[in-house]
Every structure is written in structure tokens, then in C-alpha cells.
C-alpha positions as CSV (number, residue, x, y, z in Angstrom):
1,M,92.7,87.7,35.2
2,K,96.1,88.5,33.7
3,T,95.9,90.9,30.8
4,K,98.2,91.6,27.9
5,R,98.6,94.2,25.2
6,S,96.9,93.6,21.9
7,M,99.0,93.7,18.8
8,K,96.0,93.8,16.4
9,L,92.4,94.8,16.3
10,R,90.2,92.3,18.2
11,T,86.6,91.9,19.2
12,C,85.5,91.1,22.8
13,K,83.4,87.9,22.8
14,E,81.5,88.9,26.0
15,C,80.3,92.4,25.3
16,K,81.0,92.6,21.5
17,S,83.1,95.8,21.8
18,E,86.2,96.4,19.8
19,I,89.7,96.0,21.4
20,D,92.0,98.5,19.7
21,K,95.6,97.9,18.9
22,G,97.6,98.7,22.1
23,D,94.7,98.1,24.5
24,Q,94.7,95.5,27.3
25,Y,92.8,92.3,26.8
26,A,92.6,88.8,28.3
27,Q,91.9,85.3,27.0
28,R,89.7,82.7,28.6
29,S,88.7,79.2,27.7
30,K,85.1,78.5,26.7
31,R,83.6,75.1,26.3
32,M,82.3,74.7,22.8
33,G,81.0,71.1,22.9
34,Q,82.4,67.6,23.0
35,T,84.8,65.7,20.8
36,G,85.4,62.0,20.7
37,M,86.1,58.9,18.9
38,A,83.6,56.1,18.3
39,S,84.2,52.8,16.5
40,Y,81.7,51.4,14.1
41,D,81.2,48.2,16.1
42,G,80.0,50.3,19.0
43,T,82.6,49.3,21.6
44,V,84.7,52.5,22.1
45,H,83.1,55.9,22.9
46,Q,85.4,58.5,24.5
47,W,83.8,61.9,24.7
48,E,85.9,64.8,26.1
49,P,85.0,68.5,26.4
50,Y,86.3,70.8,23.6
51,Y,87.6,74.2,24.7
52,V,88.5,77.3,22.6
53,K,90.4,80.4,23.8
54,V,88.4,83.6,23.2
55,D,89.5,87.2,23.6
56,I,87.8,89.5,26.2
57,C,88.3,93.2,26.9
58,A,89.9,94.4,30.2
59,A,86.5,95.5,31.6
60,C,85.0,92.1,31.1
61,A,88.1,90.4,32.5
62,V,87.7,92.3,35.8
63,E,84.1,91.1,36.0
64,V,85.0,87.5,35.2
65,G,87.8,87.6,37.8
66,K,85.5,88.5,40.7
């Protein structure tokens, strides 16, 4: 995974360690559920996955990239 330098204090969402300012980190997309629109007459139901970007430390990014 491509990493970048952190400009603020962050927390890794994989191992729960802190990412200090100036350390390398990566972002990955995690599926958090589904969003959609449904009409009250029951004709239209469109459900799509909902993704959120989360921060992970450089050590976890190496493991995910394997």
C-alpha cells in the first residue's frame, strides 16, 4: 500500500496503536454497511455498499498489502 506522512496525531484502526505526527500511515476502505433508497409504495429498493476510509499504521499496511 502507498503510505503518506501524517500531519496530525491519528489512531490505527487495525491494531489500535497511535500514529504520531510525522510517521507514515496509509488509508484503506472498509465496508460499513449498506445505504439505499426505498419508496413507501414498495416499488424501488436500491441498496449499495457504504465504504469509509480508515487510517492504518505503516506496519499494518505492509501486512494488508501482502
